[in-house]
N, CA, C, O and the ligand as a Tripos MOL2 file, in Angstrom:
@<TRIPOS>MOLECULE
protein
  269   267    68     0     0
PROTEIN
NO_CHARGES

@<TRIPOS>ATOM
      1 N          41.3070    3.0840   11.1640 N.3       1 MET1
      2 CA         40.6020    4.1950   10.9160 C.3       1 MET1
      3 C          39.0600    3.6940   10.5190 C.2       1 MET1
      4 O          38.0140    4.2790   10.8030 O.2       1 MET1
      5 N          39.2070    2.5210    9.8270 N.am      2 ASN2
      6 CA         37.7980    2.0160    9.1410 C.3       2 ASN2
      7 C          37.0480    1.5510   10.2710 C.2       2 ASN2
      8 O          35.8190    1.5080   10.2150 O.2       2 ASN2
      9 N          37.7970    1.1360   11.4760 N.am      3 ASP3
     10 CA         36.9990    0.6210   12.6170 C.3       3 ASP3
     11 C          35.9520    1.4970   13.1490 C.2       3 ASP3
     12 O          34.8790    0.9840   13.4650 O.2       3 ASP3
     13 N          36.1670    2.9710   13.3090 N.am      4 ALA4
     14 CA         35.2970    3.7190   13.9110 C.3       4 ALA4
     15 C          34.1590    3.8020   12.9330 C.2       4 ALA4
     16 O          33.0190    3.8890   13.3880 O.2       4 ALA4
     17 N          34.3680    3.7820   11.5390 N.am      5 LYS5
     18 CA         33.2970    4.0110   10.6500 C.3       5 LYS5
     19 C          32.4700    2.8540   10.8340 C.2       5 LYS5
     20 O          31.2650    3.0760   10.9470 O.2       5 LYS5
     21 N          32.8850    1.6020   10.8900 N.am      6 SER6
     22 CA         31.8480    0.4580   10.9140 C.3       6 SER6
     23 C          31.1410    0.4630   12.1340 C.2       6 SER6
     24 O          30.0450   -0.0980   12.1210 O.2       6 SER6
     25 N          31.5890    1.0510   13.3420 N.am      7 ILE7
     26 CA         30.7000    1.0980   14.3390 C.3       7 ILE7
     27 C          29.7710    2.0980   14.1360 C.2       7 ILE7
     28 O          28.6120    1.9080   14.5060 O.2       7 ILE7
     29 N          30.1410    3.2780   13.5330 N.am      8 ALA8
     30 CA         28.9590    4.0830   13.2640 C.3       8 ALA8
     31 C          27.8960    3.5990   12.2400 C.2       8 ALA8
     32 O          26.8550    4.2250   12.0430 O.2       8 ALA8
     33 N          28.1750    2.6100   11.6910 N.am      9 ASN9
     34 CA         27.2320    2.0220   10.7420 C.3       9 ASN9
     35 C          26.3910    0.9020   11.3710 C.2       9 ASN9
     36 O          25.5630    0.3320   10.6610 O.2       9 ASN9
     37 N          26.5590    0.5250   12.7480 N.am     10 GLU10
     38 CA         25.9290   -0.5480   13.2250 C.3      10 GLU10
     39 C          24.4480   -0.4440   13.0650 C.2      10 GLU10
     40 O          23.7680   -1.3440   12.5720 O.2      10 GLU10
     41 N          23.9460    0.7670   13.5320 N.am     11 PRO11
     42 CA         22.3390    0.6680   13.5690 C.3      11 PRO11
     43 C          21.8490    0.6820   12.1940 C.2      11 PRO11
     44 O          20.6740    0.3590   12.0180 O.2      11 PRO11
     45 N          22.5260    0.9880   11.2520 N.am     12 GLN12
     46 CA         22.0270    0.9310    9.7440 C.3      12 GLN12
     47 C          21.9970   -0.5650    9.5290 C.2      12 GLN12
     48 O          20.9070   -1.0290    9.1930 O.2      12 GLN12
     49 N          23.0780   -1.4480    9.6770 N.am     13 SER13
     50 CA         23.0850   -2.7790    9.3950 C.3      13 SER13
     51 C          22.2280   -3.6160   10.1900 C.2      13 SER13
     52 O          22.1200   -4.7670    9.7670 O.2      13 SER13
     53 N          21.6440   -3.3560   11.1450 N.am     14 SER14
     54 CA         20.3720   -4.0320   12.0790 C.3      14 SER14
     55 C          19.1450   -3.7080   11.1050 C.2      14 SER14
     56 O          18.3420   -4.5690   10.7460 O.2      14 SER14
     57 N          19.1010   -2.5360   10.7680 N.am     15 LEU15
     58 CA         17.8800   -2.0290   10.0970 C.3      15 LEU15
     59 C          17.8240   -2.9260    8.8040 C.2      15 LEU15
     60 O          16.8270   -3.5740    8.4840 O.2      15 LEU15
     61 N          18.8220   -2.8960    8.2060 N.am     16 GLN16
     62 CA         19.1080   -3.6410    7.1230 C.3      16 GLN16
     63 C          18.6790   -5.0890    7.0510 C.2      16 GLN16
     64 O          18.0070   -5.5790    6.1430 O.2      16 GLN16
     65 N          19.1830   -5.7670    8.2020 N.am     17 ALA17
     66 CA         18.6990   -7.0870    8.4280 C.3      17 ALA17
     67 C          17.1530   -7.1680    8.4860 C.2      17 ALA17
     68 O          16.6430   -8.1750    7.9930 O.2      17 ALA17
     69 N          16.3590   -6.2380    9.0220 N.am     18 LEU18
     70 CA         14.9790   -6.2650    9.1460 C.3      18 LEU18
     71 C          14.4800   -6.1560    7.6440 C.2      18 LEU18
     72 O          13.4750   -6.7630    7.2730 O.2      18 LEU18
     73 N          15.0730   -5.5220    6.9760 N.am     19 VAL19
     74 CA         14.3960   -5.0510    5.3580 C.3      19 VAL19
     75 C          14.9330   -6.4080    4.5480 C.2      19 VAL19
     76 O          14.4140   -6.6860    3.4670 O.2      19 VAL19
     77 N          15.7710   -7.0710    4.9900 N.am     20 SER20
     78 CA         16.1270   -8.1430    4.1130 C.3      20 SER20
     79 C          15.2270   -9.4230    4.3090 C.2      20 SER20
     80 O          15.2310  -10.3970    3.5560 O.2      20 SER20
     81 N          14.5230   -9.2820    5.3400 N.am     21 THR21
     82 CA         13.4370  -10.4430    5.5490 C.3      21 THR21
     83 C          12.4440  -10.2220    4.4260 C.2      21 THR21
     84 O          11.8240  -11.1780    3.9600 O.2      21 THR21
     85 N          12.2720   -8.9450    3.9640 N.am     22 VAL22
     86 CA         11.3470   -8.7150    2.7520 C.3      22 VAL22
     87 C          11.9090   -9.1820    1.5750 C.2      22 VAL22
     88 O          11.2330   -9.7130    0.6940 O.2      22 VAL22
     89 N          13.1940   -9.0030    1.5040 N.am     23 ASP23
     90 CA         14.0840   -9.1390    0.3000 C.3      23 ASP23
     91 C          14.1630  -10.6720   -0.0550 C.2      23 ASP23
     92 O          14.5130  -11.0890   -1.1600 O.2      23 ASP23
     93 N          13.8170  -11.4180    0.9530 N.am     24 LEU24
     94 CA         14.1550  -12.8520    0.8170 C.3      24 LEU24
     95 C          12.8010  -13.5780    0.1040 C.2      24 LEU24
     96 O          12.7170  -14.7940   -0.0640 O.2      24 LEU24
     97 N          11.9920  -12.8210   -0.1960 N.am     25 GLY25
     98 CA         10.7070  -13.3010   -1.0920 C.3      25 GLY25
     99 C           9.5420  -13.6130   -0.1370 C.2      25 GLY25
    100 O           8.5070  -14.1710   -0.5010 O.2      25 GLY25
    101 N           9.8160  -13.1840    1.1800 N.am     26 LEU26
    102 CA          8.5800  -13.2540    2.1050 C.3      26 LEU26
    103 C           7.5470  -12.1210    1.9860 C.2      26 LEU26
    104 O           6.5070  -12.1840    2.6410 O.2      26 LEU26
    105 N           7.7510  -11.3020    1.3410 N.am     27 GLY27
    106 CA          6.9110  -10.1640    1.0210 C.3      27 GLY27
    107 C           5.7220  -10.7530    0.2090 C.2      27 GLY27
    108 O           4.6180  -10.2300    0.3560 O.2      27 GLY27
    109 N           5.8560  -11.6790   -0.5380 N.am     28 ALA28
    110 CA          4.7130  -12.1920   -1.3000 C.3      28 ALA28
    111 C           3.7860  -12.9200   -0.4080 C.2      28 ALA28
    112 O           2.7250  -13.2870   -0.9140 O.2      28 ALA28
    113 N           4.0270  -13.2100    0.9280 N.am     29 LEU29
    114 CA          3.1670  -13.9920    1.7820 C.3      29 LEU29
    115 C           1.9700  -13.0430    2.4340 C.2      29 LEU29
    116 O           2.2680  -12.0310    3.0680 O.2      29 LEU29
    117 N           0.8730  -13.3660    2.2700 N.am     30 LYS30
    118 CA         -0.4460  -12.3660    2.7180 C.3      30 LYS30
    119 C          -0.2170  -12.7430    4.3700 C.2      30 LYS30
    120 O           0.1480  -13.8490    4.7680 O.2      30 LYS30
    121 N          -0.4800  -11.7110    5.1320 N.am     31 PRO31
    122 CA         -0.7780  -11.8920    6.5150 C.3      31 PRO31
    123 C          -2.2760  -12.8300    6.4690 C.2      31 PRO31
    124 O          -3.2100  -12.5700    5.7120 O.2      31 PRO31
    125 N          -2.2510  -13.8540    7.3680 N.am     32 LYS32
    126 CA         -3.4690  -14.6250    7.4570 C.3      32 LYS32
    127 C          -3.8660  -14.9640    8.9220 C.2      32 LYS32
    128 O          -4.4430  -15.9910    9.2790 O.2      32 LYS32
    129 N          -3.4210  -13.8210    9.8010 N.am     33 GLY33
    130 CA         -3.8720  -13.9520   11.1050 C.3      33 GLY33
    131 C          -3.2810  -14.8370   12.2050 C.2      33 GLY33
    132 O          -3.6600  -14.9250   13.3730 O.2      33 GLY33
    133 N          -2.0850  -15.5940   11.4800 N.am     34 ALA34
    134 CA         -1.3470  -16.7120   12.1450 C.3      34 ALA34
    135 C          -0.1210  -16.6490   11.6500 C.2      34 ALA34
    136 O           0.0510  -16.2900   10.4850 O.2      34 ALA34
    137 N           0.8030  -16.9540   12.3770 N.am     35 CYS35
    138 CA          2.1210  -17.3770   12.0270 C.3      35 CYS35
    139 C           2.1200  -18.1120   10.7360 C.2      35 CYS35
    140 O           1.2580  -18.9850   10.6300 O.2      35 CYS35
    141 N           3.0050  -17.9030    9.6350 N.am     36 TRP36
    142 CA          2.9530  -19.0560    8.4880 C.3      36 TRP36
    143 C           3.8530  -20.2440    8.9680 C.2      36 TRP36
    144 O           3.7260  -21.3450    8.4330 O.2      36 TRP36
    145 N           4.7030  -20.0480    9.9070 N.am     37 TYR37
    146 CA          5.5110  -21.3030   10.2100 C.3      37 TYR37
    147 C           4.9470  -22.0150   11.2150 C.2      37 TYR37
    148 O           4.8090  -23.2180   10.9960 O.2      37 TYR37
    149 N           4.5380  -21.5330   12.3990 N.am     38 CYS38
    150 CA          4.1030  -22.2770   13.6080 C.3      38 CYS38
    151 C           2.6080  -22.0710   13.9200 C.2      38 CYS38
    152 O           2.0620  -22.4540   14.9540 O.2      38 CYS38
    153 N           2.0110  -21.4190   12.9010 N.am     39 ASN39
    154 CA          0.5400  -21.1070   13.4310 C.3      39 ASN39
    155 C           0.0380  -20.5320   14.5230 C.2      39 ASN39
    156 O          -1.1750  -20.5560   14.7320 O.2      39 ASN39
    157 N           0.9010  -19.9430   15.3580 N.am     40 ALA40
    158 CA          0.5900  -19.1040   16.5270 C.3      40 ALA40
    159 C          -0.5010  -17.8850   16.1040 C.2      40 ALA40
    160 O          -0.4080  -17.2920   15.0290 O.2      40 ALA40
    161 N          -1.4420  -17.6270   17.0010 N.am     41 PRO41
    162 CA         -2.3560  -16.5850   16.4060 C.3      41 PRO41
    163 C          -1.3450  -15.1560   16.4500 C.2      41 PRO41
    164 O          -0.3840  -14.9000   17.1760 O.2      41 PRO41
    165 N          -1.9020  -14.4720   15.5110 N.am     42 LEU42
    166 CA         -1.0770  -13.0700   15.0790 C.3      42 LEU42
    167 C          -2.0560  -12.1600   14.9440 C.2      42 LEU42
    168 O          -3.1890  -12.6310   14.8420 O.2      42 LEU42
    169 N          -1.9290  -10.8400   14.9090 N.am     43 ASP43
    170 CA         -2.7310   -9.7440   14.3320 C.3      43 ASP43
    171 C          -2.7140  -10.0450   12.8190 C.2      43 ASP43
    172 O          -2.1250  -11.0020   12.3170 O.2      43 ASP43
    173 N          -3.5100   -9.0130   12.0770 N.am     44 ASN44
    174 CA         -3.7420   -9.4340   10.6570 C.3      44 ASN44
    175 C          -2.6700   -8.6110    9.7240 C.2      44 ASN44
    176 O          -2.8100   -8.3750    8.5240 O.2      44 ASN44
    177 N          -1.6350   -8.2560   10.5060 N.am     45 VAL45
    178 CA         -0.7100   -7.2440    9.7860 C.3      45 VAL45
    179 C           0.5890   -8.1110    9.6820 C.2      45 VAL45
    180 O           1.2850   -8.0360    8.6700 O.2      45 VAL45
    181 N           0.9250   -8.9480   10.7450 N.am     46 ARG46
    182 CA          2.3770   -9.7070   10.7510 C.3      46 ARG46
    183 C           2.1080  -11.0440   10.0780 C.2      46 ARG46
    184 O           0.9960  -11.5470    9.9170 O.2      46 ARG46
    185 N           3.3560  -11.5820    9.6820 N.am     47 ARG47
    186 CA          3.0540  -12.7740    8.7710 C.3      47 ARG47
    187 C           3.9150  -13.9550    9.9480 C.2      47 ARG47
    188 O           3.6400  -15.1550    9.9540 O.2      47 ARG47
    189 N           4.7780  -13.4360   10.7160 N.am     48 PHE48
    190 CA          5.6540  -14.3630   11.4740 C.3      48 PHE48
    191 C           5.4550  -13.8230   13.0020 C.2      48 PHE48
    192 O           5.3340  -12.6230   13.2480 O.2      48 PHE48
    193 N           5.4360  -14.8010   13.9600 N.am     49 CYS49
    194 CA          5.4810  -14.1390   15.4450 C.3      49 CYS49
    195 C           6.9330  -13.7020   15.6010 C.2      49 CYS49
    196 O           7.0740  -12.8580   16.4860 O.2      49 CYS49
    197 N           7.9140  -14.0170   15.0430 N.am     50 ASN50
    198 CA          9.2620  -13.4310   15.3770 C.3      50 ASN50
    199 C          10.3160  -13.8440   13.9500 C.2      50 ASN50
    200 O          10.0010  -14.4720   12.9390 O.2      50 ASN50
    201 N          11.3170  -13.3820   14.2300 N.am     51 LYS51
    202 CA         12.2060  -13.2700   13.1050 C.3      51 LYS51
    203 C          12.7320  -15.0360   12.9320 C.2      51 LYS51
    204 O          12.9470  -15.5040   11.8140 O.2      51 LYS51
    205 N          12.8610  -15.7430   14.0190 N.am     52 GLU52
    206 CA         13.1030  -16.9650   13.9150 C.3      52 GLU52
    207 C          12.4090  -17.8620   12.9570 C.2      52 GLU52
    208 O          12.9070  -18.6740   12.1760 O.2      52 GLU52
    209 N          11.0180  -17.5250   13.1930 N.am     53 CYS53
    210 CA          9.9720  -18.2950   12.4510 C.3      53 CYS53
    211 C          10.1270  -17.9280   10.8600 C.2      53 CYS53
    212 O          10.0270  -18.7860    9.9830 O.2      53 CYS53
    213 N          10.3420  -16.7660   10.6430 N.am     54 ALA54
    214 CA         10.4700  -16.1790    9.2130 C.3      54 ALA54
    215 C          11.6740  -16.8480    8.7450 C.2      54 ALA54
    216 O          11.6060  -17.2540    7.5850 O.2      54 ALA54
    217 N          12.8060  -17.0680    9.3980 N.am     55 GLU55
    218 CA         13.9960  -17.7260    8.8310 C.3      55 GLU55
    219 C          13.6820  -19.1660    8.6510 C.2      55 GLU55
    220 O          13.9000  -19.7210    7.5740 O.2      55 GLU55
    221 N          13.1490  -19.8210    9.7280 N.am     56 ASP56
    222 CA         12.7900  -21.1360    9.5480 C.3      56 ASP56
    223 C          11.7960  -21.5380    8.1010 C.2      56 ASP56
    224 O          11.9490  -22.4030    7.2390 O.2      56 ASP56
    225 N          10.8050  -20.5440    8.2910 N.am     57 TYR57
    226 CA          9.9810  -20.9320    7.1610 C.3      57 TYR57
    227 C          10.8110  -20.7150    5.6440 C.2      57 TYR57
    228 O          10.5870  -21.4820    4.7070 O.2      57 TYR57
    229 N          11.5720  -19.8280    5.5590 N.am     58 ARG58
    230 CA         12.3250  -19.7120    4.6200 C.3      58 ARG58
    231 C          13.3040  -20.8290    4.4140 C.2      58 ARG58
    232 O          13.4290  -21.2140    3.2520 O.2      58 ARG58
    233 N          13.8860  -21.3070    5.1690 N.am     59 THR59
    234 CA         14.8720  -22.4650    5.0430 C.3      59 THR59
    235 C          14.0180  -23.6100    4.7160 C.2      59 THR59
    236 O          14.4390  -24.4990    3.9750 O.2      59 THR59
    237 N          12.8520  -23.6420    5.2210 N.am     60 GLU60
    238 CA         12.0040  -25.0040    4.7420 C.3      60 GLU60
    239 C          11.8010  -24.6400    3.2710 C.2      60 GLU60
    240 O          12.1100  -25.4950    2.4410 O.2      60 GLU60
    241 N          11.3270  -23.4920    2.8650 N.am     61 GLU61
    242 CA         10.9120  -23.1300    1.5830 C.3      61 GLU61
    243 C          11.8530  -23.5430    0.4890 C.2      61 GLU61
    244 O          11.5490  -24.0330   -0.5980 O.2      61 GLU61
    245 N          13.2270  -23.2230    1.0270 N.am     62 GLU62
    246 CA         14.2750  -23.4120    0.3180 C.3      62 GLU62
    247 C          14.5020  -24.8580    0.0360 C.2      62 GLU62
    248 O          14.7350  -25.1850   -1.1270 O.2      62 GLU62
    249 N          14.4550  -25.8170    1.0390 N.am     63 THR63
    250 CA         14.6070  -27.1620    1.0500 C.3      63 THR63
    251 C          13.7480  -27.8010   -0.0130 C.2      63 THR63
    252 O          14.2340  -28.4720   -0.9240 O.2      63 THR63
    253 N          12.6310  -27.6030    0.1110 N.am     64 PHE64
    254 CA         11.5080  -27.9000   -0.7590 C.3      64 PHE64
    255 C          11.7480  -27.5190   -2.2080 C.2      64 PHE64
    256 O          11.5450  -28.2870   -3.1490 O.2      64 PHE64
    257 N          12.2000  -26.2610   -2.3180 N.am     65 ARG65
    258 CA         12.3830  -25.8830   -4.0550 C.3      65 ARG65
    259 C          13.8110  -26.8650   -4.2890 C.2      65 ARG65
    260 O          13.8790  -27.4020   -5.3940 O.2      65 ARG65
    261 N          14.6760  -27.0660   -3.5500 N.am     66 GLN66
    262 CA         15.7950  -27.9290   -3.9310 C.3      66 GLN66
    263 C          15.5490  -29.1170   -4.1950 C.2      66 GLN66
    264 O          16.1980  -29.6840   -5.0750 O.2      66 GLN66
    265 N          14.5050  -29.8010   -3.4600 N.am     67 ALA67
    266 CA         14.3020  -31.1090   -3.5540 C.3      67 ALA67
    267 C          13.5670  -31.6790   -4.8380 C.2      67 ALA67
    268 O          13.3670  -32.8880   -4.9490 O.2      67 ALA67
    269 ZN          5.7580  -18.5060   14.5710 Zn       68 ZN68
@<TRIPOS>BOND
     1     1     2 1
     2     2     3 1
     3     3     4 2
     4     3     5 am
     5     5     6 1
     6     6     7 1
     7     7     8 2
     8     7     9 am
     9     9    10 1
    10    10    11 1
    11    11    12 2
    12    11    13 am
    13    13    14 1
    14    14    15 1
    15    15    16 2
    16    15    17 am
    17    17    18 1
    18    18    19 1
    19    19    20 2
    20    19    21 am
    21    21    22 1
    22    22    23 1
    23    23    24 2
    24    23    25 am
    25    25    26 1
    26    26    27 1
    27    27    28 2
    28    27    29 am
    29    29    30 1
    30    30    31 1
    31    31    32 2
    32    31    33 am
    33    33    34 1
    34    34    35 1
    35    35    36 2
    36    35    37 am
    37    37    38 1
    38    38    39 1
    39    39    40 2
    40    39    41 am
    41    41    42 1
    42    42    43 1
    43    43    44 2
    44    43    45 am
    45    45    46 1
    46    46    47 1
    47    47    48 2
    48    47    49 am
    49    49    50 1
    50    50    51 1
    51    51    52 2
    52    51    53 am
    53    53    54 1
    54    54    55 1
    55    55    56 2
    56    55    57 am
    57    57    58 1
    58    58    59 1
    59    59    60 2
    60    59    61 am
    61    61    62 1
    62    62    63 1
    63    63    64 2
    64    63    65 am
    65    65    66 1
    66    66    67 1
    67    67    68 2
    68    67    69 am
    69    69    70 1
    70    70    71 1
    71    71    72 2
    72    71    73 am
    73    73    74 1
    74    74    75 1
    75    75    76 2
    76    75    77 am
    77    77    78 1
    78    78    79 1
    79    79    80 2
    80    79    81 am
    81    81    82 1
    82    82    83 1
    83    83    84 2
    84    83    85 am
    85    85    86 1
    86    86    87 1
    87    87    88 2
    88    87    89 am
    89    89    90 1
    90    90    91 1
    91    91    92 2
    92    91    93 am
    93    93    94 1
    94    94    95 1
    95    95    96 2
    96    95    97 am
    97    97    98 1
    98    98    99 1
    99    99   100 2
   100    99   101 am
   101   101   102 1
   102   102   103 1
   103   103   104 2
   104   103   105 am
   105   105   106 1
   106   106   107 1
   107   107   108 2
   108   107   109 am
   109   109   110 1
   110   110   111 1
   111   111   112 2
   112   111   113 am
   113   113   114 1
   114   114   115 1
   115   115   116 2
   116   115   117 am
   117   117   118 1
   118   118   119 1
   119   119   120 2
   120   119   121 am
   121   121   122 1
   122   122   123 1
   123   123   124 2
   124   123   125 am
   125   125   126 1
   126   126   127 1
   127   127   128 2
   128   127   129 am
   129   129   130 1
   130   130   131 1
   131   131   132 2
   132   131   133 am
   133   133   134 1
   134   134   135 1
   135   135   136 2
   136   135   137 am
   137   137   138 1
   138   138   139 1
   139   139   140 2
   140   139   141 am
   141   141   142 1
   142   142   143 1
   143   143   144 2
   144   143   145 am
   145   145   146 1
   146   146   147 1
   147   147   148 2
   148   147   149 am
   149   149   150 1
   150   150   151 1
   151   151   152 2
   152   151   153 am
   153   153   154 1
   154   154   155 1
   155   155   156 2
   156   155   157 am
   157   157   158 1
   158   158   159 1
   159   159   160 2
   160   159   161 am
   161   161   162 1
   162   162   163 1
   163   163   164 2
   164   163   165 am
   165   165   166 1
   166   166   167 1
   167   167   168 2
   168   167   169 am
   169   169   170 1
   170   170   171 1
   171   171   172 2
   172   171   173 am
   173   173   174 1
   174   174   175 1
   175   175   176 2
   176   175   177 am
   177   177   178 1
   178   178   179 1
   179   179   180 2
   180   179   181 am
   181   181   182 1
   182   182   183 1
   183   183   184 2
   184   183   185 am
   185   185   186 1
   186   186   187 1
   187   187   188 2
   188   187   189 am
   189   189   190 1
   190   190   191 1
   191   191   192 2
   192   191   193 am
   193   193   194 1
   194   194   195 1
   195   195   196 2
   196   195   197 am
   197   197   198 1
   198   198   199 1
   199   199   200 2
   200   199   201 am
   201   201   202 1
   202   202   203 1
   203   203   204 2
   204   203   205 am
   205   205   206 1
   206   206   207 1
   207   207   208 2
   208   207   209 am
   209   209   210 1
   210   210   211 1
   211   211   212 2
   212   211   213 am
   213   213   214 1
   214   214   215 1
   215   215   216 2
   216   215   217 am
   217   217   218 1
   218   218   219 1
   219   219   220 2
   220   219   221 am
   221   221   222 1
   222   222   223 1
   223   223   224 2
   224   223   225 am
   225   225   226 1
   226   226   227 1
   227   227   228 2
   228   227   229 am
   229   229   230 1
   230   230   231 1
   231   231   232 2
   232   231   233 am
   233   233   234 1
   234   234   235 1
   235   235   236 2
   236   235   237 am
   237   237   238 1
   238   238   239 1
   239   239   240 2
   240   239   241 am
   241   241   242 1
   242   242   243 1
   243   243   244 2
   244   243   245 am
   245   245   246 1
   246   246   247 1
   247   247   248 2
   248   247   249 am
   249   249   250 1
   250   250   251 1
   251   251   252 2
   252   251   253 am
   253   253   254 1
   254   254   255 1
   255   255   256 2
   256   255   257 am
   257   257   258 1
   258   258   259 1
   259   259   260 2
   260   259   261 am
   261   261   262 1
   262   262   263 1
   263   263   264 2
   264   263   265 am
   265   265   266 1
   266   266   267 1
   267   267   268 2
@<TRIPOS>SUBSTRUCTURE
     1 MET1         2 RESIDUE 1 A MET
     2 ASN2         6 RESIDUE 1 A ASN
     3 ASP3        10 RESIDUE 1 A ASP
     4 ALA4        14 RESIDUE 1 A ALA
     5 LYS5        18 RESIDUE 1 A LYS
     6 SER6        22 RESIDUE 1 A SER
     7 ILE7        26 RESIDUE 1 A ILE
     8 ALA8        30 RESIDUE 1 A ALA
     9 ASN9        34 RESIDUE 1 A ASN
    10 GLU10       38 RESIDUE 1 A GLU
    11 PRO11       42 RESIDUE 1 A PRO
    12 GLN12       46 RESIDUE 1 A GLN
    13 SER13       50 RESIDUE 1 A SER
    14 SER14       54 RESIDUE 1 A SER
    15 LEU15       58 RESIDUE 1 A LEU
    16 GLN16       62 RESIDUE 1 A GLN
    17 ALA17       66 RESIDUE 1 A ALA
    18 LEU18       70 RESIDUE 1 A LEU
    19 VAL19       74 RESIDUE 1 A VAL
    20 SER20       78 RESIDUE 1 A SER
    21 THR21       82 RESIDUE 1 A THR
    22 VAL22       86 RESIDUE 1 A VAL
    23 ASP23       90 RESIDUE 1 A ASP
    24 LEU24       94 RESIDUE 1 A LEU
    25 GLY25       98 RESIDUE 1 A GLY
    26 LEU26      102 RESIDUE 1 A LEU
    27 GLY27      106 RESIDUE 1 A GLY
    28 ALA28      110 RESIDUE 1 A ALA
    29 LEU29      114 RESIDUE 1 A LEU
    30 LYS30      118 RESIDUE 1 A LYS
    31 PRO31      122 RESIDUE 1 A PRO
    32 LYS32      126 RESIDUE 1 A LYS
    33 GLY33      130 RESIDUE 1 A GLY
    34 ALA34      134 RESIDUE 1 A ALA
    35 CYS35      138 RESIDUE 1 A CYS
    36 TRP36      142 RESIDUE 1 A TRP
    37 TYR37      146 RESIDUE 1 A TYR
    38 CYS38      150 RESIDUE 1 A CYS
    39 ASN39      154 RESIDUE 1 A ASN
    40 ALA40      158 RESIDUE 1 A ALA
    41 PRO41      162 RESIDUE 1 A PRO
    42 LEU42      166 RESIDUE 1 A LEU
    43 ASP43      170 RESIDUE 1 A ASP
    44 ASN44      174 RESIDUE 1 A ASN
    45 VAL45      178 RESIDUE 1 A VAL
    46 ARG46      182 RESIDUE 1 A ARG
    47 ARG47      186 RESIDUE 1 A ARG
    48 PHE48      190 RESIDUE 1 A PHE
    49 CYS49      194 RESIDUE 1 A CYS
    50 ASN50      198 RESIDUE 1 A ASN
    51 LYS51      202 RESIDUE 1 A LYS
    52 GLU52      206 RESIDUE 1 A GLU
    53 CYS53      210 RESIDUE 1 A CYS
    54 ALA54      214 RESIDUE 1 A ALA
    55 GLU55      218 RESIDUE 1 A GLU
    56 ASP56      222 RESIDUE 1 A ASP
    57 TYR57      226 RESIDUE 1 A TYR
    58 ARG58      230 RESIDUE 1 A ARG
    59 THR59      234 RESIDUE 1 A THR
    60 GLU60      238 RESIDUE 1 A GLU
    61 GLU61      242 RESIDUE 1 A GLU
    62 GLU62      246 RESIDUE 1 A GLU
    63 THR63      250 RESIDUE 1 A THR
    64 PHE64      254 RESIDUE 1 A PHE
    65 ARG65      258 RESIDUE 1 A ARG
    66 GLN66      262 RESIDUE 1 A GLN
    67 ALA67      266 RESIDUE 1 A ALA
    68 ZN68       269 GROUP 0 **** ****
């Protein structure tokens, strides 16, 4: 019976995934007109061209912090 409930929650969890990008500490980065990870030209609102770049940037940040 819980299965039907988890399917109903599916759209919310993908929204949560988008929100968590901000929660990861990336919200502190200022848009600079280019992707912070691969430097691809962007508009002045976005910080990364896609989610992969955001995640890779974060992964590298964590690697630097641990080193
Ligand atoms: Zn990028």
